[in-house]
N, C-alpha and C positions, 0 to 999 in steps of 0.2 A: 435843451431848450433852443438854441442857435439854429443846430443841427434837424430839429425838426421844420421849425422856420423857412429851412432854405428846403427844403424838400418840397413841404406843402407849394410854396411858391413856384416853383419850377411844376410840378404836376396840374396848378391851376393852366401855368404858361403853356405848356403841353399840351393840354386837352382845347383851351383856344385854339391853337395853331390845329389842331386835329378837324377841329371843327368847321374851321376856315376854308379845309383841302378840300372838302368834299364838292361835286358835281353838283350843280344847282340842274334839277331836271325841269323841263317844261312842263307845264298841267296839260294835260290831255286833252284834249277836245270835248267839248262835253261837260269837264269835271266841274267846273263851278257853279252848275247849275242848284237850282235851288230844289229843295227837299218836294215842293208841287211838281218841280218839273221832271225829277226823275221818274215821274212813270209816263211820260212821254217817250223817253229815250230808249231806245230802244239797245237790247244788250247785244244782237247780232246784227248785223244787214241784211235785209231783207233781198231774197233773191229773184231776179228776173227784173232789173233795174231800167229802165231806159233813162233816154234823152231828156230833155225838155224840146226841143225839137220836134222828136218824134212823139213824145205824146201831145205836144199841140194841134201834132195833123192827126192820131188817132185817136184818141179820147173823147167820151162822149160825156154830155154831162149825167152824173150820177156811177161814173164807170168808176171800179173800184183800179187803184191805179200805185204803181211803185217808181217815183222819176229818182233820178240823181241831178243835181248842180252844186253850182258855187252861191255861196251868199254874196249879193252884189247885184250891181245892174243901173245903180244911183249911187249919186255921193252920198244918199241918206239911205239902202234898201228898208230900212225898219219902219213900221207901223208905229210908231210911238203909243206906248202905254197899252199895247196889246201884243199880242203874242204871233206879229206877222210880216213878215221880211218876203221880198224876190230872191228868189235863186236866176242863175244863167249859164245856157247848157256846157258843157263841161267841156265843150268839141271848142270852145270862146278861150281868145286866151287874157289874162287879165293886162294892162299897161308896163304892170314889172316885168312881167315875162317876152316883153315886147324888147329888142333892142332899141340901144338910146332911147332909152324913154324916163322921165325923170318926174313922171306925173307922181303927185301928193294923194293921191285919190285912188287907186288902184283899181281898186272894186268896182270904179261906173263906169267902164270901161267906154271910157270914153274916145279910145282909138278906135273904136267900129263904128260904123255909119251906123245914124240911130237908127235905120229902117230894119236894118237887120238885125240889132241889137233886139229891138219891140218882139221880134217873131220870136227870139232864143229866150225868153224871162216868162217865169211863172211866178205867181204870188204863191205863198204858203202861209196856210191859218192854221194852227193847232188851235184845236178845237176842243171844249169839255165834250163830256157825256150827252149834253144837251142839243150840240149842234155850235154851242157858242165861241166865239175866240176868246182862247182864256187872256182876264183882263191886266198882263203882265208882261214887260216887255221879253220880248226872245231871250234876248241878251243877258237880261238876270233869271230867266224863267230856264233856258236852254244849256248856259254858259257858249252859247256860242255868238261868235263876231266874225265882218267880212272876209270873205276868199274861202270860209271855210266846203269844204266839197260834204253836204249831207246827200242821204237817200230818204226819201221821204214816202212814208204809208198813207192813203186816204182815198178820196172820193175827192172826181172831178165834178169841179162846178165851169159849166161856160159861160159869157153874154153874151148879148146879142153881137157883138162884136168881135166875136172868135175869143180873147181872153181869157187864159187858163186862172184856175185858180184850183189848186189843191184845201180842201178841208183836212188838213192832216191830224190821225188817228197816233202818230208812232213816228220820230225820226233817230235816222241813225248818222252819227257824225264819224266820217272818216276820217283815221290819224294823219 
C-alpha cells in the first residue's frame, strides 16, 4: 500500500511538472473572434491589396477595394459598440517602432504630424447584409487589437471632405 502511495504521488507530481513545461503559444490574430464575427474573417488574404494612401487617392465612391493598414491613428481607434475602427497606412511606423520612444499608446501615431496622419487614415466599418454597421465592438466581434495589420475587402464610401470609409464585407488579419 505504501509503495502504491509513493508511486501515485510521484506520477501526479511528474504530470504537473510536465504540464507546466509546455510553451505558451500566443493566440493568432483574429482567433478571439465571436461566433458571429467568424463570418467576416477571411481564411485567406485577398489579392491586390493597396495601402491606405494609394486607396485614398484612387478610390471613388462605390468602388470595390482591397486595402491594407494597421489598426490605430488615435488613442481610441474604435467605434464604441460598433464594428468600426481606423486603420493607418502600413508605411507609417508606430511610435514604439521608433528609436528612443516611450509612448504608452504607440498605435496613436502621435510621433507623426497630424496633417500627414490624417491623409494616411481610413475608417473601416464591418457591415451586415443590409449595409448596416454590425452593432458589436470590433474587438469582440473580430478578435482584433491595436496595431494588428488587416487586409480589408469592401466598398469605398467617400464624403465631401475626401475622407475614406470602407464598408467591409470581409477582413483578413495578418499574423
